[in-house]
matplotlib code that plots the C-alpha trace (Angstrom):
import matplotlib.pyplot as plt

x = [128.4, 126.2, 127.5, 125.3, 123.1, 124.6, 123.2, 126.0, 125.1, 121.4, 122.0, 124.3, 121.7, 119.0, 121.1, 121.6, 117.9, 117.1, 119.7, 118.3, 114.8, 115.9, 117.8, 114.7, 112.8, 115.4, 115.3, 111.6, 110.8, 110.5, 106.8, 106.2, 107.9, 105.7, 102.7, 99.3, 97.5, 95.1, 92.4, 92.9, 92.9, 91.0, 94.4, 95.8, 99.0, 98.8, 101.7, 101.5, 103.1, 104.8, 107.4, 108.6, 107.8, 111.4, 111.9, 109.5, 108.1, 104.6, 101.5, 101.6, 105.1, 104.2, 101.3, 103.7, 106.2, 103.6, 102.3, 105.8, 106.5, 103.4, 101.2, 97.4, 96.7, 98.2, 97.4, 98.2, 98.5, 96.0, 98.6, 99.8, 96.3, 95.9, 99.2, 98.0, 94.7, 96.6]
y = [66.8, 70.0, 73.0, 74.3, 77.3, 80.3, 83.8, 84.9, 82.1, 82.9, 86.6, 85.6, 83.3, 85.9, 88.5, 86.0, 85.4, 89.1, 89.7, 86.9, 88.3, 91.8, 90.4, 88.6, 91.9, 93.6, 91.0, 91.4, 92.6, 96.3, 96.1, 94.7, 97.7, 100.3, 101.5, 100.5, 103.0, 105.3, 104.0, 100.5, 101.4, 103.5, 104.6, 107.8, 109.8, 113.5, 116.0, 118.4, 121.5, 122.4, 119.7, 121.9, 125.3, 126.4, 126.2, 129.1, 127.6, 129.0, 126.9, 126.3, 124.8, 122.8, 121.3, 120.4, 119.0, 116.8, 115.5, 114.7, 112.8, 110.7, 112.2, 112.1, 115.3, 118.2, 119.8, 123.5, 126.0, 128.8, 131.5, 129.8, 129.9, 133.6, 134.5, 132.8, 134.7, 138.0]
z = [111.3, 111.0, 112.8, 115.7, 115.0, 116.6, 116.7, 114.3, 111.8, 112.1, 111.3, 108.3, 106.9, 107.4, 105.5, 102.6, 102.5, 102.4, 99.7, 97.6, 98.0, 97.0, 94.0, 92.8, 92.7, 90.6, 87.9, 87.1, 83.6, 83.1, 82.5, 86.0, 87.6, 86.0, 87.9, 86.5, 84.2, 86.0, 83.8, 85.2, 88.9, 91.4, 92.9, 91.3, 91.8, 92.6, 92.8, 95.7, 94.2, 97.4, 96.6, 93.7, 95.3, 95.6, 91.8, 91.3, 88.1, 88.0, 87.8, 84.0, 84.2, 87.3, 85.4, 82.5, 84.9, 86.6, 83.3, 82.0, 85.3, 84.9, 87.6, 87.1, 88.9, 90.9, 94.2, 93.8, 96.5, 96.7, 96.2, 93.0, 91.6, 92.7, 91.0, 87.8, 87.9, 88.2]

ax = plt.figure().add_subplot(projection="3d")
ax.plot(x, y, z, "-o")
ax.set_aspect("equal")
plt.show()
């Protein structure tokens, strides 16, 4: 005889379903986790340099960092450009 569906059982089954769904996404081949190449999509990634501002790298090092991290562009702050020009 099947057990009646209680709120507790419903939440338990929902949690199991969510866990199974999450597990499926972690077992995808590595190629499917990578973002598409900028050449193949109109959507590009840009680093706002304020996110690394506290590191005091200078604009040249920020550009290198963004390139190594796979960003397609940077969004520098005006004072960083002014400092580089000086």
